[in-house]
N, C-alpha and C positions, 0 to 999 in steps of 0.2 A: 652537327651542331645547329640548333635552331637560330634563325636569323631575324633580327628586329630592326624596325625603322622607328626613329623618334621624331615626332612632328611637334616641335616646341620652339617658340621664339625667344624665350628667356634662357639665355645661354647657361646660367648656373643651374637651372632646373634640368635642362637637357644633359649637362655634364654629370649631374647627380644620377639621373636615370641611366646614362651610359655606364657609369661606374658600377651601379647595382647589377645591371644586366651582365656586364663582362666579368665581374667577380663571380657571378653564378654560372658562368660557362656559356652564355649566349654570345653570339656575334652581332654587333651593331653595324649594320651596313651603311647607315647614313643618319645624319641629323639634319632635319629640314625645318626652316623657319617660315615657310610660305607654301602656298598651294602648288605652284609650278615645281619647286624643288622636291616636294613630297611625292607628286605624281611621277616625276622622272625616276625616283628611287624605288617606287612601289613594286616594280617587277623583280627586285632583288631581295625581297624579304618575305617571311612567312607570317609575321604579325607586326602590328604597329601600335605604339602609344601615341595618341593624337590629342592635342589640346584643342579646345573649341575656338578660342580667340587667338589669332596669329598676327604676324606682321602685316598681312594684307586683309585683316578684318576677321569676322566670325566665319571663317571658311572651313573649320574643322569638320562639321557634319558632312559637307559636300565632299571633302577629301576622303572621309571614312567610307562614304557610299561608293565613290569611284574606286578606291583601293579594293574594297570587297568585291564589287561587281566585275571589274576588269582584270584583277590579278588574284582573286581568291584570298586576299590578305585578311587575317583575323584582326579586328580592331578593338582596342580598349581606349576609351576616352580618359584622359587625366586632366581634370579641370576644376577650377574653383567655382564654375557656373553650371552645375548639372541641370538646372532648370532650362538651359538653352538647348538641351538635347531633345529634338523633336522625335516623337514616336509615331510610327514605327521607324526603327533605325537598323542599319546593317551591323552596328557594333555589338560585340558580346556583352559589354557592360561599361562601367565607369569606376574610376577611383577619384575621390575628392581630394583636392589640394588643401592644405599640405598633406602629402602622402607619406606613408611609412614604407620602409624597405620590405616589410612583410607583405604589404598589399601589392607592391610591384612584382614581387616574386610569385605570389599566388596568381596574379593575372597572367604573367608570362607563362607559368606552367599550364594554366587552362588554355591559353591561346595556342601554345605549342603542342597541345594534345597530350601533355605529360601527366595531367591530373584531370579527373572528372569534374565537370562544373559544380557538382554538389560539394566539392572540397573547398569552394570559395569561402572566404571569411567575411566578417562584418565590414572590412575596409574595401572590399571589392563587391560592388553592386552589379549583379548580373541582370540584364534586361530580358524581357520575355521573348523578343524577336531578335535573335542573333544570327550570325552566319552559320549555315549548316545546322539549323535547329537548336543551337545552344541557348 
């Protein structure tokens, strides 16, 4: 069962992501609202949904880079502020808030290696420089 980390400081958004993922058969290992909690949980997941702006500021891009580099985690940003994503990035791509269940499931499938990146839809924007060449 693929494992996911949710890095989101808005609890209702985080719980919605958790529901979507668990209903689809993924295991959510943790919900983190800040950098420290996210990095502590990073070793226990295969992929992560990361917001840009968290409780401790715009730390999402740094979290994404650290998770990818140190733990091999595949990262997808879930954000209302995609312009804050600096390229190049270690993230596979991003989903703009408000998100659809379809977008989250497409991103989870790509990140978990269950679906080829070309299967992404208009709600999931894949970036040119992702982890492992995605």
